[in-house]
PyMOL Python script that loads the backbone (N, CA, C, O; Angstrom):
from pymol import cmd

cmd.read_pdbstr("""\
ATOM      1  N   MET A   1      -2.816   2.546   9.835  1.00  0.00           N
ATOM      2  CA  MET A   1      -2.296   1.363   9.925  1.00  0.00           C
ATOM      3  C   MET A   1      -3.062   0.481   8.636  1.00  0.00           C
ATOM      4  O   MET A   1      -4.233   0.552   8.262  1.00  0.00           O
ATOM      5  N   THR A   2      -2.177  -0.190   8.227  1.00  0.00           N
ATOM      6  CA  THR A   2      -2.448  -1.542   7.074  1.00  0.00           C
ATOM      7  C   THR A   2      -2.782  -2.717   7.753  1.00  0.00           C
ATOM      8  O   THR A   2      -2.661  -3.203   8.877  1.00  0.00           O
ATOM      9  N   VAL A   3      -3.366  -3.067   6.375  1.00  0.00           N
ATOM     10  CA  VAL A   3      -4.140  -5.162   6.948  1.00  0.00           C
ATOM     11  C   VAL A   3      -2.377  -5.471   7.605  1.00  0.00           C
ATOM     12  O   VAL A   3      -2.271  -5.728   8.804  1.00  0.00           O
ATOM     13  N   GLY A   4      -1.179  -5.419   6.775  1.00  0.00           N
ATOM     14  CA  GLY A   4      -0.444  -5.679   6.903  1.00  0.00           C
ATOM     15  C   GLY A   4       0.091  -6.091   8.477  1.00  0.00           C
ATOM     16  O   GLY A   4       0.435  -7.066   9.145  1.00  0.00           O
ATOM     17  N   THR A   5      -0.128  -4.402   8.573  1.00  0.00           N
ATOM     18  CA  THR A   5       0.205  -3.825  10.251  1.00  0.00           C
ATOM     19  C   THR A   5      -0.563  -4.426  11.330  1.00  0.00           C
ATOM     20  O   THR A   5      -0.184  -4.654  12.479  1.00  0.00           O
ATOM     21  N   ALA A   6      -2.026  -4.718  10.643  1.00  0.00           N
ATOM     22  CA  ALA A   6      -2.731  -5.735  12.038  1.00  0.00           C
ATOM     23  C   ALA A   6      -2.261  -7.220  11.879  1.00  0.00           C
ATOM     24  O   ALA A   6      -2.243  -7.879  12.918  1.00  0.00           O
ATOM     25  N   SER A   7      -1.932  -7.749  10.880  1.00  0.00           N
ATOM     26  CA  SER A   7      -1.505  -9.143  10.589  1.00  0.00           C
ATOM     27  C   SER A   7      -0.275  -9.045  11.177  1.00  0.00           C
ATOM     28  O   SER A   7      -0.126 -10.152  11.695  1.00  0.00           O
ATOM     29  N   GLY A   8       0.892  -8.256  11.456  1.00  0.00           N
ATOM     30  CA  GLY A   8       1.745  -8.645  12.199  1.00  0.00           C
ATOM     31  C   GLY A   8       1.398  -8.265  13.598  1.00  0.00           C
ATOM     32  O   GLY A   8       1.949  -8.893  14.502  1.00  0.00           O
ATOM     33  N   LEU A   9       0.645  -7.418  13.858  1.00  0.00           N
ATOM     34  CA  LEU A   9       0.541  -7.217  15.303  1.00  0.00           C
ATOM     35  C   LEU A   9      -0.065  -8.686  15.921  1.00  0.00           C
ATOM     36  O   LEU A   9       0.216  -9.294  16.954  1.00  0.00           O
ATOM     37  N   ARG A  10      -0.938  -8.954  14.917  1.00  0.00           N
ATOM     38  CA  ARG A  10      -1.924 -10.436  15.735  1.00  0.00           C
ATOM     39  C   ARG A  10      -0.851 -11.751  15.521  1.00  0.00           C
ATOM     40  O   ARG A  10      -0.908 -12.679  16.327  1.00  0.00           O
ATOM     41  N   ALA A  11       0.172 -11.785  14.344  1.00  0.00           N
ATOM     42  CA  ALA A  11       1.286 -12.846  14.994  1.00  0.00           C
ATOM     43  C   ALA A  11       2.018 -12.492  15.883  1.00  0.00           C
ATOM     44  O   ALA A  11       2.707 -13.375  16.392  1.00  0.00           O
ATOM     45  N   TRP A  12       2.150 -11.078  16.406  1.00  0.00           N
ATOM     46  CA  TRP A  12       2.731 -10.635  17.672  1.00  0.00           C
ATOM     47  C   TRP A  12       2.379 -11.252  18.794  1.00  0.00           C
ATOM     48  O   TRP A  12       3.066 -12.052  19.429  1.00  0.00           O
ATOM     49  N   LEU A  13       1.088 -10.803  19.087  1.00  0.00           N
ATOM     50  CA  LEU A  13      -0.151 -11.465  19.702  1.00  0.00           C
ATOM     51  C   LEU A  13       0.233 -12.771  20.234  1.00  0.00           C
ATOM     52  O   LEU A  13       0.480 -13.015  21.415  1.00  0.00           O
ATOM     53  N   ARG A  14       0.273 -14.015  18.739  1.00  0.00           N
ATOM     54  CA  ARG A  14      -0.149 -14.835  18.722  1.00  0.00           C
ATOM     55  C   ARG A  14       1.120 -15.526  19.407  1.00  0.00           C
ATOM     56  O   ARG A  14       0.872 -16.576  19.999  1.00  0.00           O
ATOM     57  N   ALA A  15       2.433 -15.086  19.409  1.00  0.00           N
ATOM     58  CA  ALA A  15       3.878 -15.845  19.676  1.00  0.00           C
ATOM     59  C   ALA A  15       3.689 -15.493  21.276  1.00  0.00           C
ATOM     60  O   ALA A  15       3.884 -16.369  22.119  1.00  0.00           O
ATOM     61  N   ARG A  16       3.251 -13.996  21.684  1.00  0.00           N
ATOM     62  CA  ARG A  16       3.681 -13.546  23.165  1.00  0.00           C
ATOM     63  C   ARG A  16       2.473 -13.825  23.767  1.00  0.00           C
ATOM     64  O   ARG A  16       2.087 -12.906  24.489  1.00  0.00           O
ATOM     65  N   ARG A  17       1.615 -14.960  23.702  1.00  0.00           N
ATOM     66  CA  ARG A  17       0.239 -15.925  23.865  1.00  0.00           C
ATOM     67  C   ARG A  17       0.379 -15.926  25.882  1.00  0.00           C
ATOM     68  O   ARG A  17       1.047 -16.762  26.491  1.00  0.00           O
ATOM     69  N   GLY A  18      -0.289 -14.979  26.446  1.00  0.00           N
ATOM     70  CA  GLY A  18      -0.556 -15.383  27.469  1.00  0.00           C
ATOM     71  C   GLY A  18      -1.624 -16.347  28.030  1.00  0.00           C
ATOM     72  O   GLY A  18      -2.067 -17.275  27.353  1.00  0.00           O
ATOM     73  N   ALA A  19      -1.973 -16.120  29.147  1.00  0.00           N
ATOM     74  CA  ALA A  19      -3.046 -17.156  29.586  1.00  0.00           C
ATOM     75  C   ALA A  19      -4.314 -16.573  29.785  1.00  0.00           C
ATOM     76  O   ALA A  19      -5.178 -17.231  30.364  1.00  0.00           O
ATOM     77  N   TRP A  20      -4.603 -15.154  29.291  1.00  0.00           N
ATOM     78  CA  TRP A  20      -5.497 -14.554  29.159  1.00  0.00           C
ATOM     79  C   TRP A  20      -6.143 -14.673  27.483  1.00  0.00           C
ATOM     80  O   TRP A  20      -7.335 -14.621  27.177  1.00  0.00           O
ATOM     81  N   LEU A  21      -5.028 -14.836  26.597  1.00  0.00           N
ATOM     82  CA  LEU A  21      -5.551 -15.051  25.300  1.00  0.00           C
ATOM     83  C   LEU A  21      -5.747 -16.233  24.730  1.00  0.00           C
ATOM     84  O   LEU A  21      -5.019 -16.907  24.001  1.00  0.00           O
ATOM     85  N   THR A  22      -7.433 -16.505  25.388  1.00  0.00           N
ATOM     86  CA  THR A  22      -8.019 -17.452  24.425  1.00  0.00           C
ATOM     87  C   THR A  22      -8.088 -17.522  23.219  1.00  0.00           C
ATOM     88  O   THR A  22      -7.599 -16.640  22.513  1.00  0.00           O
ATOM     89  N   PRO A  23      -8.780 -18.703  22.661  1.00  0.00           N
ATOM     90  CA  PRO A  23      -8.521 -18.761  21.123  1.00  0.00           C
ATOM     91  C   PRO A  23     -10.045 -17.626  20.905  1.00  0.00           C
ATOM     92  O   PRO A  23     -10.104 -16.850  19.951  1.00  0.00           O
ATOM     93  N   ARG A  24     -11.159 -17.727  21.949  1.00  0.00           N
ATOM     94  CA  ARG A  24     -12.291 -16.234  21.324  1.00  0.00           C
ATOM     95  C   ARG A  24     -11.591 -15.233  21.334  1.00  0.00           C
ATOM     96  O   ARG A  24     -11.703 -14.451  20.389  1.00  0.00           O
ATOM     97  N   ARG A  25     -10.762 -14.984  22.281  1.00  0.00           N
ATOM     98  CA  ARG A  25     -10.247 -13.379  22.494  1.00  0.00           C
ATOM     99  C   ARG A  25      -9.165 -13.069  21.386  1.00  0.00           C
ATOM    100  O   ARG A  25      -8.791 -11.935  21.086  1.00  0.00           O
ATOM    101  N   MET A  26      -8.629 -14.487  20.710  1.00  0.00           N
ATOM    102  CA  MET A  26      -7.804 -14.310  19.679  1.00  0.00           C
ATOM    103  C   MET A  26      -8.584 -13.936  18.269  1.00  0.00           C
ATOM    104  O   MET A  26      -8.117 -13.134  17.460  1.00  0.00           O
ATOM    105  N   ARG A  27      -9.799 -14.607  18.095  1.00  0.00           N
ATOM    106  CA  ARG A  27     -10.418 -14.112  17.071  1.00  0.00           C
ATOM    107  C   ARG A  27     -11.026 -12.544  17.400  1.00  0.00           C
ATOM    108  O   ARG A  27     -11.267 -11.851  16.412  1.00  0.00           O
ATOM    109  N   PHE A  28     -11.185 -12.182  18.244  1.00  0.00           N
ATOM    110  CA  PHE A  28     -11.795 -10.767  18.369  1.00  0.00           C
ATOM    111  C   PHE A  28     -11.121 -10.029  18.357  1.00  0.00           C
ATOM    112  O   PHE A  28     -11.679  -8.981  18.034  1.00  0.00           O
ATOM    113  N   ALA A  29      -9.508  -9.835  18.642  1.00  0.00           N
ATOM    114  CA  ALA A  29      -8.655  -9.314  18.451  1.00  0.00           C
ATOM    115  C   ALA A  29      -8.057  -9.461  16.948  1.00  0.00           C
ATOM    116  O   ALA A  29      -7.335  -8.491  16.721  1.00  0.00           O
ATOM    117  N   THR A  30      -8.108 -10.184  16.060  1.00  0.00           N
ATOM    118  CA  THR A  30      -8.186 -10.657  14.831  1.00  0.00           C
ATOM    119  C   THR A  30      -9.199  -9.775  13.869  1.00  0.00           C
ATOM    120  O   THR A  30      -8.714  -9.233  12.876  1.00  0.00           O
ATOM    121  N   VAL A  31     -10.614  -9.631  14.166  1.00  0.00           N
ATOM    122  CA  VAL A  31     -11.884  -8.880  13.707  1.00  0.00           C
ATOM    123  C   VAL A  31     -11.683  -7.290  13.860  1.00  0.00           C
ATOM    124  O   VAL A  31     -11.982  -6.498  12.967  1.00  0.00           O
ATOM    125  N   ALA A  32     -11.031  -6.851  15.349  1.00  0.00           N
ATOM    126  CA  ALA A  32     -10.413  -5.789  15.941  1.00  0.00           C
ATOM    127  C   ALA A  32      -9.870  -5.160  14.869  1.00  0.00           C
ATOM    128  O   ALA A  32     -10.573  -4.608  14.022  1.00  0.00           O
ATOM    129  N   LEU A  33      -8.604  -5.193  14.821  1.00  0.00           N
ATOM    130  CA  LEU A  33      -7.730  -5.349  14.271  1.00  0.00           C
ATOM    131  C   LEU A  33      -7.472  -5.248  12.303  1.00  0.00           C
ATOM    132  O   LEU A  33      -6.851  -4.470  11.578  1.00  0.00           O
ATOM    133  N   LEU A  34      -8.256  -6.384  12.074  1.00  0.00           N
ATOM    134  CA  LEU A  34      -8.468  -5.893  10.604  1.00  0.00           C
ATOM    135  C   LEU A  34      -9.588  -4.985  10.641  1.00  0.00           C
ATOM    136  O   LEU A  34      -9.219  -3.946  10.095  1.00  0.00           O
ATOM    137  N   SER A  35     -10.762  -4.893  11.022  1.00  0.00           N
ATOM    138  CA  SER A  35     -11.631  -3.628  10.714  1.00  0.00           C
ATOM    139  C   SER A  35     -10.733  -2.554  11.226  1.00  0.00           C
ATOM    140  O   SER A  35     -10.472  -1.841  10.257  1.00  0.00           O
ATOM    141  N   LEU A  36     -10.242  -2.184  12.108  1.00  0.00           N
ATOM    142  CA  LEU A  36      -9.523  -0.793  11.985  1.00  0.00           C
ATOM    143  C   LEU A  36      -8.694  -0.684  11.141  1.00  0.00           C
ATOM    144  O   LEU A  36      -8.740   0.484  10.754  1.00  0.00           O
ATOM    145  N   ALA A  37      -7.718  -1.391  10.459  1.00  0.00           N
ATOM    146  CA  ALA A  37      -7.155  -1.556   9.279  1.00  0.00           C
ATOM    147  C   ALA A  37      -7.484  -0.785   8.076  1.00  0.00           C
ATOM    148  O   ALA A  37      -6.855   0.064   7.444  1.00  0.00           O
ATOM    149  N   VAL A  38      -9.070  -1.509   7.880  1.00  0.00           N
ATOM    150  CA  VAL A  38     -10.151  -1.471   6.879  1.00  0.00           C
ATOM    151  C   VAL A  38     -10.634   0.298   6.716  1.00  0.00           C
ATOM    152  O   VAL A  38     -10.585   1.087   5.772  1.00  0.00           O
ATOM    153  N   LEU A  39     -11.000   0.384   7.835  1.00  0.00           N
ATOM    154  CA  LEU A  39     -11.194   1.771   8.498  1.00  0.00           C
ATOM    155  C   LEU A  39     -10.027   2.708   7.870  1.00  0.00           C
ATOM    156  O   LEU A  39      -9.880   3.434   6.887  1.00  0.00           O
ATOM    157  N   ALA A  40      -9.314   2.296   8.948  1.00  0.00           N
ATOM    158  CA  ALA A  40      -8.061   3.572   8.720  1.00  0.00           C
ATOM    159  C   ALA A  40      -7.695   3.891   7.532  1.00  0.00           C
ATOM    160  O   ALA A  40      -7.431   5.062   7.255  1.00  0.00           O
ATOM    161  N   SER A  41      -7.602   2.665   6.421  1.00  0.00           N
ATOM    162  CA  SER A  41      -7.146   3.175   4.893  1.00  0.00           C
ATOM    163  C   SER A  41      -8.189   3.420   4.473  1.00  0.00           C
ATOM    164  O   SER A  41      -7.912   4.217   3.577  1.00  0.00           O
ATOM    165  N   GLY A  42      -9.556   3.269   4.475  1.00  0.00           N
ATOM    166  CA  GLY A  42     -10.404   3.725   4.224  1.00  0.00           C
ATOM    167  C   GLY A  42     -10.524   5.533   4.131  1.00  0.00           C
ATOM    168  O   GLY A  42     -10.680   6.266   3.154  1.00  0.00           O
ATOM    169  N   LEU A  43     -10.352   5.887   5.821  1.00  0.00           N
ATOM    170  CA  LEU A  43     -10.112   7.137   5.651  1.00  0.00           C
ATOM    171  C   LEU A  43      -8.824   7.946   5.280  1.00  0.00           C
ATOM    172  O   LEU A  43      -8.657   9.159   5.159  1.00  0.00           O
ATOM    173  N   ALA A  44      -8.096   7.048   5.160  1.00  0.00           N
ATOM    174  CA  ALA A  44      -6.661   8.298   4.572  1.00  0.00           C
ATOM    175  C   ALA A  44      -6.807   8.093   2.823  1.00  0.00           C
ATOM    176  O   ALA A  44      -6.133   8.779   2.053  1.00  0.00           O
ATOM    177  N   LEU A  45      -7.555   7.297   2.459  1.00  0.00           N
ATOM    178  CA  LEU A  45      -7.576   7.168   0.915  1.00  0.00           C
ATOM    179  C   LEU A  45      -8.889   7.755   0.680  1.00  0.00           C
ATOM    180  O   LEU A  45      -8.828   8.372  -0.384  1.00  0.00           O
ATOM    181  N   GLY A  46     -10.121   7.843   1.230  1.00  0.00           N
ATOM    182  CA  GLY A  46     -11.361   8.081   0.810  1.00  0.00           C
ATOM    183  C   GLY A  46     -11.103   9.932   0.537  1.00  0.00           C
ATOM    184  O   GLY A  46     -10.082  10.530   0.876  1.00  0.00           O
ATOM    185  N   GLY A  47     -11.973  10.386   0.046  1.00  0.00           N
ATOM    186  CA  GLY A  47     -12.460  11.793  -0.061  1.00  0.00           C
ATOM    187  C   GLY A  47     -11.706  12.537  -1.058  1.00  0.00           C
ATOM    188  O   GLY A  47     -11.590  13.762  -1.099  1.00  0.00           O
ATOM    189  N   SER A  48     -11.110  11.526  -2.008  1.00  0.00           N
ATOM    190  CA  SER A  48     -10.180  12.475  -3.130  1.00  0.00           C
ATOM    191  C   SER A  48     -11.076  12.262  -4.394  1.00  0.00           C
ATOM    192  O   SER A  48     -10.921  11.244  -5.069  1.00  0.00           O
ATOM    193  N   ALA A  49     -11.846  13.038  -4.669  1.00  0.00           N
ATOM    194  CA  ALA A  49     -12.582  12.809  -5.531  1.00  0.00           C
ATOM    195  C   ALA A  49     -12.647  13.788  -6.594  1.00  0.00           C
ATOM    196  O   ALA A  49     -13.406  13.615  -7.547  1.00  0.00           O
TER     197      ALA A  49
END
""", "prot")
cmd.dss("prot")
cmd.show_as("cartoon", "prot")
cmd.util.cbc("prot")
cmd.orient("prot")
């Protein structure tokens, strides 16, 4: 997962916004998606010394 993918997923969630997706939950989803993307890219690119 890249940051671009996370951004796209966030945009998709926003477009399909349901009653459950409050601004606070959207903020949490944004932080979670971007954090996962950074961790995944770090694991995929890390360890090559």
